[in-house]
All heavy atoms as an XYZ file, in Angstrom:
757
protein
N       0.844     -1.193      0.000
C       0.000      0.000      0.000
C       0.880      1.245      0.000
O       1.858      1.316      0.732
C      -0.889     -0.060      1.251
C      -2.076      0.805      1.191
S      -3.239      0.147     -0.011
C      -4.275      1.543     -0.157
N       0.511      2.210     -0.808
C       1.291      3.440     -0.914
C       0.919      4.413      0.200
O      -0.256      4.591      0.505
C       1.008      4.117     -2.260
C       1.410      3.359     -3.516
C       0.845      4.048     -4.746
C       2.909      3.257     -3.617
N       1.938      5.048      0.787
C       1.636      6.100      1.751
C       1.532      7.437      1.008
O       1.784      7.512     -0.195
C       2.671      6.128      2.892
C       4.071      6.474      2.421
O       4.259      7.256      1.503
N       5.072      5.878      3.053
N       1.176      8.499      1.704
C       0.910      9.785      1.036
C       2.167     10.371      0.394
O       2.094     10.993     -0.671
C       0.295     10.780      2.012
O       1.164     11.006      3.088
N       3.324     10.160      1.002
C       4.578     10.670      0.448
C       4.905      9.961     -0.878
O       5.290     10.603     -1.854
C       5.699     10.436      1.461
C       6.963     11.183      1.194
C       7.949     10.864      2.319
C       8.976     11.942      2.439
N       9.905     11.671      3.529
N       4.727      8.639     -0.903
C       4.976      7.861     -2.117
C       3.982      8.225     -3.211
O       4.346      8.372     -4.379
C       4.893      6.361     -1.804
C       5.999      5.874     -0.908
C       5.736      4.494     -0.348
O       4.589      4.074     -0.205
N       6.797      3.779     -0.014
N       2.734      8.395     -2.819
C       1.685      8.769     -3.776
C       2.002     10.135     -4.394
O       1.884     10.325     -5.604
C       0.344      8.808     -3.037
C      -0.852      8.726     -3.919
C      -2.135      8.636     -3.099
N      -2.222      7.454     -2.250
C      -2.574      6.246     -2.671
N      -2.876      6.066     -3.930
N      -2.635      5.233     -1.848
N       2.440     11.098     -3.574
C       2.792     12.431     -4.068
C       3.992     12.358     -5.014
O       4.034     13.040     -6.051
C       3.090     13.365     -2.899
N       4.961     11.532     -4.684
C       6.158     11.347     -5.512
C       5.768     10.787     -6.889
O       6.195     11.295     -7.922
C       7.132     10.414     -4.788
C       8.365     10.058     -5.569
C       9.386     10.987     -5.781
C       8.528      8.787     -6.104
C      10.518     10.664     -6.486
C       9.659      8.446     -6.821
C      10.654      9.390     -7.009
O      11.774      9.059     -7.719
N       4.942      9.749     -6.895
C       4.507      9.135     -8.152
C       3.626     10.078     -8.973
O       3.733     10.132    -10.192
C       3.756      7.827     -7.871
C       4.612      6.674     -7.329
C       3.730      5.518     -6.883
C       5.635      6.221     -8.348
N       2.787     10.843     -8.289
C       1.927     11.814     -8.978
C       2.780     12.871     -9.674
O       2.505     13.249    -10.812
C       0.959     12.486     -7.985
O       0.183     11.463     -7.363
C       0.025     13.454     -8.684
N       3.833     13.346     -9.007
C       4.695     14.359     -9.617
C       5.451     13.777    -10.811
O       5.663     14.459    -11.809
C       5.674     14.949     -8.596
O       6.661     14.011     -8.245
N       5.842     12.504    -10.728
C       6.505     11.848    -11.870
C       5.544     11.730    -13.051
O       5.923     11.959    -14.197
C       6.983     10.439    -11.485
C       8.235     10.402    -10.668
S       8.697      8.704    -10.282
C       9.299      8.155    -11.869
N       4.300     11.376    -12.765
C       3.309     11.149    -13.820
C       2.808     12.449    -14.439
O       2.271     12.427    -15.548
C       2.141     10.354    -13.266
N       2.986     13.564    -13.747
C       2.468     14.833    -14.274
C       3.127     15.207    -15.601
O       2.549     15.938    -16.395
C       2.643     15.955    -13.251
O       4.014     16.255    -13.099
N       4.322     14.698    -15.857
C       5.028     15.011    -17.106
C       4.762     13.973    -18.198
O       5.213     14.115    -19.314
C       6.534     15.096    -16.846
C       6.884     16.071    -15.775
N       6.706     17.427    -15.910
C       7.361     15.887    -14.525
C       7.077     18.035    -14.800
N       7.476     17.122    -13.940
N       4.037     12.920    -17.841
C       3.751     11.848    -18.804
C       2.480     12.154    -19.589
O       1.609     12.857    -19.106
C       3.536     10.514    -18.053
C       4.734     10.002    -17.316
S       4.324      8.627    -16.211
C       3.679      7.414    -17.331
N       2.404     11.574    -20.784
C       1.145     11.629    -21.527
C       0.454     10.277    -21.339
O       1.110      9.262    -21.101
C       1.385     11.877    -23.034
O       2.300     10.890    -23.504
C       1.945     13.256    -23.287
N      -0.849     10.279    -21.452
C      -1.611      9.036    -21.298
C      -1.276      8.108    -22.465
O      -1.355      8.514    -23.623
C      -3.093      9.334    -21.263
N      -0.882      6.865    -22.146
C      -0.512      5.941    -23.218
C      -1.655      4.998    -23.586
O      -1.557      4.268    -24.552
C       0.766      5.138    -22.881
C       0.589      4.329    -21.602
C       1.965      6.047    -22.800
C       1.704      3.340    -21.360
N      -2.719      5.023    -22.796
C      -3.904      4.212    -23.110
C      -5.142      5.081    -23.009
O      -5.194      5.995    -22.192
C      -4.046      3.037    -22.138
C      -2.978      2.000    -22.296
C      -1.942      1.932    -21.389
C      -3.009      1.102    -23.349
C      -0.942      0.982    -21.533
C      -2.015      0.153    -23.497
C      -0.978      0.094    -22.585
N      -6.134      4.763    -23.844
C      -7.427      5.432    -23.779
C      -8.507      4.373    -23.702
O      -8.489      3.419    -24.475
C      -7.642      6.305    -25.013
C      -6.666      7.449    -25.115
C      -6.915      8.292    -26.336
O      -7.388      7.810    -27.363
N      -6.598      9.566    -26.232
N      -9.404      4.546    -22.763
C     -10.504      3.601    -22.612
C     -11.772      4.275    -23.133
O     -12.130      5.350    -22.670
C     -10.650      3.173    -21.141
C      -9.382      2.450    -20.711
C     -11.885      2.305    -20.954
C      -9.296      2.144    -19.251
N     -12.392      3.634    -24.112
C     -13.575      4.217    -24.748
C     -14.829      3.426    -24.439
O     -14.923      2.769    -23.411
N     -15.778      3.463    -25.366
C     -17.074      2.824    -25.114
C     -16.986      1.305    -25.070
O     -17.867      0.653    -24.528
C     -18.114      3.290    -26.117
C     -17.877      2.856    -27.537
C     -18.994      3.379    -28.413
C     -18.693      3.066    -29.862
N     -19.606      3.701    -30.762
N     -15.915      0.712    -25.627
C     -15.739     -0.742    -25.544
C     -15.332     -1.146    -24.125
O     -15.341     -2.318    -23.784
C     -14.693     -1.210    -26.541
N     -14.975     -0.143    -23.317
C     -14.602     -0.343    -21.916
C     -13.370     -1.233    -21.788
O     -12.466     -1.123    -22.581
C     -15.797     -0.877    -21.117
C     -15.762     -0.420    -19.683
O     -14.712     -0.091    -19.144
N     -16.905     -0.389    -19.051
N     -13.332     -2.085    -20.795
C     -12.144     -2.899    -20.519
C     -12.208     -4.243    -21.245
O     -12.829     -5.176    -20.771
C     -12.006     -3.135    -19.009
C     -11.738     -1.903    -18.169
C     -11.661     -2.274    -16.706
C     -10.458     -1.221    -18.602
N     -11.549     -4.329    -22.370
C     -11.468     -5.592    -23.090
C     -10.264     -6.368    -22.560
O      -9.345     -5.765    -21.999
C     -11.283     -5.339    -24.603
O     -10.045     -4.637    -24.791
C     -12.428     -4.529    -25.184
N     -10.246     -7.689    -22.714
C      -9.079     -8.468    -22.271
C      -7.778     -7.995    -22.925
O      -6.717     -8.026    -22.303
C      -9.418     -9.897    -22.701
C     -10.909     -9.931    -22.782
C     -11.325     -8.549    -23.194
N      -7.880     -7.510    -24.175
C      -6.688     -7.031    -24.887
C      -6.110     -5.789    -24.226
O      -4.887     -5.682    -24.060
C      -7.018     -6.713    -26.360
C      -7.406     -7.908    -27.193
C      -8.846     -8.373    -27.003
O      -9.695     -7.593    -26.522
O      -9.119     -9.536    -27.330
N      -6.964     -4.836    -23.837
C      -6.443     -3.617    -23.216
C      -5.894     -3.906    -21.822
O      -4.887     -3.339    -21.420
C      -7.469     -2.459    -23.199
C      -6.758     -1.139    -22.870
C      -8.552     -2.657    -22.182
C      -7.198      0.005    -23.687
N      -6.514     -4.830    -21.113
C      -6.007     -5.199    -19.784
C      -4.629     -5.845    -19.927
O      -3.704     -5.518    -19.172
C      -7.001     -6.129    -19.057
C      -8.265     -5.335    -18.705
C      -6.369     -6.717    -17.791
C      -9.421     -6.170    -18.224
N      -4.459     -6.719    -20.909
C      -3.160     -7.359    -21.149
C      -2.109     -6.326    -21.548
O      -0.953     -6.391    -21.096
C      -3.289     -8.427    -22.230
N      -2.493     -5.356    -22.375
C      -1.560     -4.311    -22.810
C      -1.135     -3.431    -21.634
O       0.041     -3.084    -21.496
C      -2.192     -3.469    -23.907
N      -2.085     -3.077    -20.768
C      -1.771     -2.262    -19.586
C      -0.880     -3.054    -18.636
O       0.080     -2.517    -18.079
C      -3.066     -1.775    -18.894
C      -3.771     -0.751    -19.786
C      -2.770     -1.176    -17.523
C      -5.171     -0.374    -19.352
N      -1.154     -4.347    -18.476
C      -0.336     -5.214    -17.635
C       1.109     -5.240    -18.139
O       2.055     -5.109    -17.356
C      -0.934     -6.628    -17.628
C      -0.362     -7.485    -16.525
O      -0.225     -6.987    -15.395
O      -0.041     -8.659    -16.797
N       1.295     -5.386    -19.446
C       2.636     -5.403    -20.042
C       3.334     -4.053    -19.867
O       4.531     -3.990    -19.566
C       2.544     -5.758    -21.522
N       2.578     -2.965    -20.034
C       3.161     -1.627    -19.866
C       3.583     -1.386    -18.420
O       4.620     -0.767    -18.165
C       2.157     -0.564    -20.304
N       2.794     -1.887    -17.469
C       3.153     -1.754    -16.052
C       4.443     -2.509    -15.749
O       5.283     -2.034    -14.981
C       2.022     -2.263    -15.149
C       0.861     -1.310    -14.946
C      -0.337     -2.051    -14.363
C       1.247     -0.159    -14.042
N       4.613     -3.674    -16.341
C       5.835     -4.458    -16.133
C       7.053     -3.715    -16.669
O       8.107     -3.709    -16.069
C       5.701     -5.836    -16.795
C       6.896     -6.737    -16.618
C       7.259     -7.013    -15.162
O       6.362     -7.212    -14.327
O       8.466     -7.015    -14.859
N       6.864     -3.049    -17.797
C       7.979     -2.352    -18.439
C       8.266     -0.980    -17.826
O       9.407     -0.624    -17.585
C       7.680     -2.200    -19.925
C       8.838     -1.712    -20.728
C       8.533     -1.824    -22.199
C       9.791     -1.494    -22.979
N       9.707     -1.903    -24.355
N       7.192     -0.202    -17.577
C       7.359      1.187    -17.138
C       7.135      1.413    -15.648
O       7.570      2.426    -15.119
C       6.374      2.088    -17.875
C       6.528      2.092    -19.358
C       5.354      2.858    -19.950
N       5.528      3.056    -21.357
C       5.408      4.222    -21.948
N       5.094      5.285    -21.274
N       5.585      4.322    -23.250
N       6.346      0.572    -15.010
C       5.937      0.658    -13.604
C       4.878      1.720    -13.328
O       4.035      1.542    -12.471
C       7.138      0.870    -12.661
C       8.113     -0.267    -12.661
C       9.225     -0.093    -11.678
O       9.843      0.985    -11.646
O       9.478     -1.041    -10.934
N       4.923      2.836    -14.049
C       3.975      3.929    -13.839
C       3.274      4.205    -15.166
O       3.926      4.465    -16.166
C       4.726      5.173    -13.358
C       3.912      6.317    -12.797
C       3.171      5.884    -11.532
C       4.813      7.492    -12.470
N       1.943      4.120    -15.168
C       1.184      4.258    -16.409
C       0.047      5.247    -16.202
O      -0.657      5.201    -15.199
C       0.605      2.884    -16.844
C      -0.289      3.021    -18.050
C       1.718      1.892    -17.129
N      -0.125      6.142    -17.184
C      -1.232      7.097    -17.154
C      -2.243      6.690    -18.219
O      -1.866      6.377    -19.345
C      -0.706      8.508    -17.435
C      -1.717      9.608    -17.190
C      -1.157     10.947    -17.600
C      -0.941     11.835    -16.420
N      -0.506     13.186    -16.799
N      -3.506      6.675    -17.826
C      -4.578      6.226    -18.710
C      -5.671      7.283    -18.723
O      -5.998      7.842    -17.672
C      -5.159      4.892    -18.190
C      -4.060      3.838    -18.082
C      -6.304      4.401    -19.071
C      -4.413      2.676    -17.194
N      -6.241      7.537    -19.891
C      -7.366      8.472    -19.945
C      -8.629      7.721    -20.350
O      -8.585      6.746    -21.095
C      -7.088      9.631    -20.906
O      -7.067      9.188    -22.227
N      -9.749      8.187    -19.818
C     -11.057      7.617    -20.135
C     -11.763      8.605    -21.058
O     -11.922      9.776    -20.718
C     -11.887      7.387    -18.843
C     -13.245      6.810    -19.183
C     -11.136      6.478    -17.883
N     -12.148      8.134    -22.228
C     -12.792      9.012    -23.206
C     -14.216      9.355    -22.783
O     -14.831      8.644    -21.996
C     -12.799      8.326    -24.575
C     -11.422      7.980    -25.149
C     -11.575      7.218    -26.452
C     -10.582      9.216    -25.348
N     -14.737     10.439    -23.349
C     -16.087     10.902    -22.999
C     -17.190      9.913    -23.385
O     -18.239      9.876    -22.770
C     -16.357     12.261    -23.651
C     -15.622     13.392    -22.981
C     -16.106     14.731    -23.501
C     -15.572     15.876    -22.698
N     -14.227     16.284    -23.045
N     -16.925      9.073    -24.404
C     -17.971      8.132    -24.831
C     -18.041      6.896    -23.930
O     -18.883      6.032    -24.128
C     -17.792      7.735    -26.302
C     -16.503      6.992    -26.554
O     -15.702      6.781    -25.663
N     -16.295      6.614    -27.800
N     -17.180      6.811    -22.922
C     -17.247      5.713    -21.951
C     -18.183      6.153    -20.826
O     -17.973      7.192    -20.193
C     -15.859      5.410    -21.398
S     -15.849      4.064    -20.223
N     -19.216      5.355    -20.569
C     -20.235      5.764    -19.599
C     -19.888      5.401    -18.160
O     -20.506      5.896    -17.236
C     -21.592      5.124    -19.954
O     -21.409      3.703    -20.019
C     -22.106      5.635    -21.289
N     -18.899      4.518    -17.955
C     -18.554      4.090    -16.594
C     -17.755      5.147    -15.847
O     -17.095      6.002    -16.446
C     -17.758      2.779    -16.630
C     -18.611      1.613    -17.107
O     -19.849      1.733    -17.044
O     -18.043      0.607    -17.536
N     -17.805      5.067    -14.526
C     -17.097      5.989    -13.655
C     -15.595      5.696    -13.711
O     -15.186      4.549    -13.513
C     -17.622      5.822    -12.225
C     -16.917      6.733    -11.249
O     -16.687      7.907    -11.596
O     -16.571      6.271    -10.141
N     -14.749      6.715    -13.971
C     -13.302      6.489    -14.031
C     -12.718      5.861    -12.756
O     -11.793      5.064    -12.838
C     -12.735      7.896    -14.259
C     -13.827      8.624    -14.959
C     -15.099      8.078    -14.374
N     -13.272      6.201    -11.587
C     -12.772      5.601    -10.340
C     -13.020      4.092    -10.304
O     -12.169      3.317     -9.885
C     -13.417      6.244     -9.123
C     -12.904      7.624     -8.861
C     -13.260      8.096     -7.456
N     -12.808      9.456     -7.275
C     -11.552      9.787     -7.001
N     -10.642      8.871     -6.877
N     -11.201     11.052     -6.859
N     -14.210      3.685    -10.751
C     -14.536      2.257    -10.797
C     -13.637      1.531    -11.789
O     -13.168      0.420    -11.515
C     -16.003      2.056    -11.190
C     -16.981      2.442    -10.104
C     -18.428      2.332    -10.573
O     -18.695      1.646    -11.583
O     -19.287      2.947     -9.922
N     -13.387      2.158    -12.936
C     -12.500      1.563    -13.939
C     -11.095      1.406    -13.364
O     -10.457      0.362    -13.530
C     -12.476      2.421    -15.226
C     -13.842      2.375    -15.904
C     -11.389      1.945    -16.183
C     -13.997      3.334    -17.054
N     -10.614      2.443    -12.667
C      -9.269      2.396    -12.064
C      -9.157      1.254    -11.058
O      -8.183      0.503    -11.067
C      -8.939      3.727    -11.402
N     -10.167      1.106    -10.202
C     -10.151      0.027     -9.206
C     -10.194     -1.345     -9.873
O      -9.493     -2.275     -9.460
C     -11.332      0.174     -8.230
C     -11.220      1.365     -7.290
C      -9.978      1.327     -6.403
O      -9.542      0.233     -6.003
O      -9.441      2.408     -6.123
N     -11.007     -1.473    -10.913
C     -11.113     -2.741    -11.627
C      -9.781     -3.086    -12.309
O      -9.307     -4.221    -12.245
C     -12.234     -2.645    -12.671
C     -12.738     -3.974    -13.147
S     -14.049     -3.797    -14.373
C     -15.229     -2.741    -13.544
N      -9.178     -2.092    -12.950
C      -7.886     -2.296    -13.605
C      -6.806     -2.680    -12.601
O      -5.999     -3.566    -12.855
C      -7.455     -1.010    -14.318
C      -7.811     -0.886    -15.780
C      -7.452      0.495    -16.281
C      -7.135     -1.946    -16.609
N      -6.799     -1.986    -11.459
C      -5.804     -2.282    -10.423
C      -5.942     -3.719     -9.940
O      -4.944     -4.416     -9.749
C      -5.952     -1.304     -9.258
N      -7.171     -4.168     -9.768
C      -7.398     -5.535     -9.326
C      -6.942     -6.559    -10.359
O      -6.315     -7.562    -10.021
N      -7.243     -6.298    -11.616
C      -6.909     -7.262    -12.672
C      -5.432     -7.266    -13.038
O      -4.930     -8.250    -13.565
C      -7.749     -6.993    -13.913
C      -9.207     -7.305    -13.675
C     -10.020     -7.149    -14.913
N     -11.440     -7.369    -14.612
C     -12.402     -7.154    -15.459
N     -12.142     -6.708    -16.664
N     -13.656     -7.368    -15.118
N      -4.725     -6.151    -12.802
C      -3.297     -6.086    -13.146
C      -2.410     -6.173    -11.900
O      -1.207     -6.033    -12.002
C      -2.964     -4.785    -13.907
O      -3.308     -3.660    -13.083
C      -3.691     -4.701    -15.230
N      -3.023     -6.357    -10.746
C      -2.310     -6.406     -9.464
C      -1.441     -5.167     -9.268
O      -0.294     -5.251     -8.870
C      -1.462     -7.688     -9.355
C      -2.306     -8.962     -9.330
C      -1.505    -10.217     -9.420
N      -0.488    -10.271    -10.474
C      -0.724    -10.372    -11.787
N      -1.963    -10.415    -12.220
N       0.256    -10.427    -12.657
N      -2.011     -4.010     -9.590
C      -1.309     -2.738     -9.428
C      -2.041     -1.896     -8.391
O      -3.020     -2.347     -7.806
C      -1.245     -2.004    -10.770
O      -2.545     -1.735    -11.252
N      -1.543     -0.684     -8.184
C      -2.180      0.218     -7.229
C      -2.595      1.503     -7.930
O      -1.870      2.014     -8.781
C      -1.208      0.551     -6.090
C      -0.869     -0.663     -5.260
C       0.090     -0.321     -4.139
O       0.167      0.812     -3.692
N       0.828     -1.307     -3.691
N      -3.747      2.007     -7.539
C      -4.220      3.281     -8.078
C      -3.479      4.389     -7.325
O      -3.565      4.487     -6.111
C      -5.745      3.441     -7.895
C      -6.203      4.800     -8.418
C      -6.496      2.316     -8.569
N      -2.728      5.192     -8.075
C      -2.018      6.318     -7.462
C      -2.966      7.495     -7.340
O      -3.072      8.113     -6.292
C      -0.776      6.725     -8.301
C      -0.086      7.941     -7.704
C       0.189      5.554     -8.407
N      -3.687      7.773     -8.436
C      -4.569      8.941     -8.446
C      -5.593      8.828     -9.571
O      -5.298      8.269    -10.621
C      -3.715     10.196     -8.658
C      -4.444     11.491     -8.481
C      -3.497     12.671     -8.651
O      -2.729     12.707     -9.590
N      -3.559     13.605     -7.737
N      -6.776      9.375     -9.324
C      -7.784      9.527    -10.378
C      -8.257     10.970    -10.301
O      -8.783     11.404     -9.284
C      -8.992      8.572    -10.185
C     -10.026      8.805    -11.275
C      -8.548      7.132    -10.167
N      -8.008     11.715    -11.374
C      -8.476     13.104    -11.442
C      -9.263     13.250    -12.731
O      -8.717     13.029    -13.814
C      -7.304     14.110    -11.423
C      -6.621     14.094    -10.075
C      -7.806     15.507    -11.737
C      -5.536     15.116     -9.915
N     -10.521     13.597    -12.597
C     -11.371     13.737    -13.776
C     -11.435     12.431    -14.536
O     -11.863     11.416    -14.009
N     -10.955     12.446    -15.783
C     -10.984     11.252    -16.620
C      -9.588     10.655    -16.819
O      -9.369      9.859    -17.726
C     -11.623     11.573    -17.968
C     -13.088     11.969    -17.809
C     -13.798     12.025    -19.143
N     -15.227     11.837    -18.971
C     -15.824     10.655    -18.914
N     -15.142      9.553    -18.984
N     -17.131     10.581    -18.775
N      -8.638     11.057    -15.993
C      -7.273     10.518    -16.063
C      -6.983      9.702    -14.811
O      -7.393     10.064    -13.708
C      -6.248     11.641    -16.159
C      -6.413     12.506    -17.376
C      -5.233     12.389    -18.282
C      -5.236     13.365    -19.413
N      -6.066     13.068    -20.504
N      -6.260      8.593    -15.006
C      -5.882      7.764    -13.856
C      -4.420      7.369    -13.983
O      -3.881      7.272    -15.090
C      -6.768      6.535    -13.758
C      -6.702      5.628    -14.943
S      -7.888      4.277    -14.860
C      -9.367      5.084    -15.389
N      -3.790      7.154    -12.829
C      -2.395      6.752    -12.783
C      -2.322      5.446    -11.994
O      -2.847      5.366    -10.883
C      -1.525      7.825    -12.097
C      -1.684      9.173    -12.799
C      -0.065      7.393    -12.067
C      -1.166     10.344    -12.002
N      -1.688      4.436    -12.601
C      -1.508      3.144    -11.945
C      -0.016      2.879    -11.749
O       0.803      3.282    -12.575
C      -2.105      2.014    -12.782
C      -3.606      2.038    -13.028
C      -4.015      0.858    -13.897
C      -4.379      2.009    -11.736
N       0.322      2.172    -10.671
C       1.714      1.843    -10.372
C       1.832      0.392     -9.935
O       0.996     -0.115     -9.187
C       2.229      2.751     -9.238
C       3.599      2.366     -8.741
C       4.726      2.641     -9.486
C       3.742      1.712     -7.531
C       5.985      2.270     -9.035
C       4.993      1.345     -7.059
C       6.118      1.615     -7.812
N       2.888     -0.263    -10.413
C       3.227     -1.600     -9.943
C       4.731     -1.797    -10.108
O       5.284     -1.489    -11.162
C       2.486     -2.669    -10.753
C       2.770     -4.085    -10.235
C       2.040     -5.145    -11.016
N       2.734     -5.346    -12.283
C       2.172     -5.865    -13.364
N       0.912     -6.208    -13.361
N       2.846     -6.028    -14.469
N       5.379     -2.298     -9.072
C       6.816     -2.555     -9.140
C       7.066     -3.679    -10.135
O       6.384     -4.707    -10.110
C       7.373     -2.933     -7.745
C       8.849     -3.270     -7.827
C       7.140     -1.808     -6.761
N       8.046     -3.479    -11.012
C       8.387     -4.483    -12.017
C       9.018     -5.709    -11.368
O       9.838     -5.585    -10.457
C       9.375     -3.874    -13.023
O       9.836     -4.854    -13.915
N       8.634     -6.894    -11.824
C       9.207     -8.132    -11.287
C      10.625     -8.342    -11.799
O      11.481     -8.842    -11.089
C       8.340     -9.331    -11.679
C       6.972     -9.324    -11.046
C       6.155    -10.527    -11.545
C       4.729    -10.436    -11.089
N       3.891     -9.597    -11.938
N      10.874     -7.959    -13.065
C      12.170     -8.216    -13.687
C      13.176     -7.096    -13.448
O      14.313     -7.359    -13.088
C      11.991     -8.422    -15.193
C      11.185     -9.671    -15.517
C      11.035     -9.851    -17.011
C      10.126    -11.025    -17.293
N       9.031    -10.700    -18.176
N      12.759     -5.843    -13.704
C      13.681     -4.726    -13.613
C      13.047     -3.538    -12.897
O      12.578     -2.603    -13.532
C      14.088     -4.291    -15.031
C      15.477     -4.696    -15.405
C      15.993     -4.136    -16.714
C      15.146     -3.191    -17.480
N      15.619     -2.888    -18.816
N      13.035     -3.521    -11.555
C      12.479     -2.354    -10.859
C      13.297     -1.095    -11.177
O      14.519     -1.134    -11.104
C      12.590     -2.727     -9.380
C      12.867     -4.181     -9.344
C      13.475     -4.555    -10.646
N      12.618     -0.025    -11.546
C      13.285      1.214    -11.927
C      12.999      2.322    -10.917
O      13.904      3.018    -10.473
C      12.820      1.668    -13.336
C      13.502      2.956    -13.744
C      13.084      0.584    -14.361
N      11.753      2.481    -10.551
C      11.337      3.581     -9.668
C      11.635      3.221     -8.221
O      11.211      2.180     -7.728
C       9.844      3.892     -9.854
C       9.561      4.319    -11.294
C       9.390      4.971     -8.870
C       8.103      4.461    -11.627
N      12.375      4.097     -7.565
C      12.660      3.913     -6.149
C      11.756      4.849     -5.350
O      11.846      6.064     -5.470
C      14.124      4.203     -5.857
C      14.497      3.852     -4.444
C      15.901      3.273     -4.336
O      16.411      2.733     -5.327
O      16.453      3.408     -3.260
N      10.879      4.270     -4.539
C       9.925      5.058     -3.768
C      10.553      5.590     -2.485
O      11.372      4.901     -1.868
C       8.713      4.194     -3.391
C       7.812      3.737     -4.527
C       6.778      2.771     -4.005
C       7.140      4.914     -5.176
N      10.179      6.810     -2.078
C      10.640      7.297     -0.776
C       9.979      6.495      0.334
O       8.900      5.957      0.154
C      10.175      8.760     -0.758
C       9.093      8.848     -1.781
C       9.356      7.766     -2.785
N      10.639      6.406      1.460
C      10.095      5.621      2.589
C       8.983      6.354      3.295
O       8.862      7.501      3.352
C      11.191      5.295      3.603
C      12.273      4.428      3.000
C      11.763      3.035      2.763
C      12.806      2.174      2.103
N      12.348      1.354      1.073
């Protein structure tokens, strides 16, 4: 579980990133979940945007994605979400204690 200092650190890192995934009206397909899972393994920190044509709540989508990819929700603001998971093969991001 992330503490507030770690969450703030990851949020500041993600503020310079662009969203690499967009979730639309097709919602969460197995393909997009697999792609996000692979991106988390490679990058550890992923920003995702939810398009306007998606009717589901972005917070619910973030929680569902976190559960399916075994990651943690760093932040959900509006239609953007940030997910984090430590890489099994090559951890890159060092979190503050």
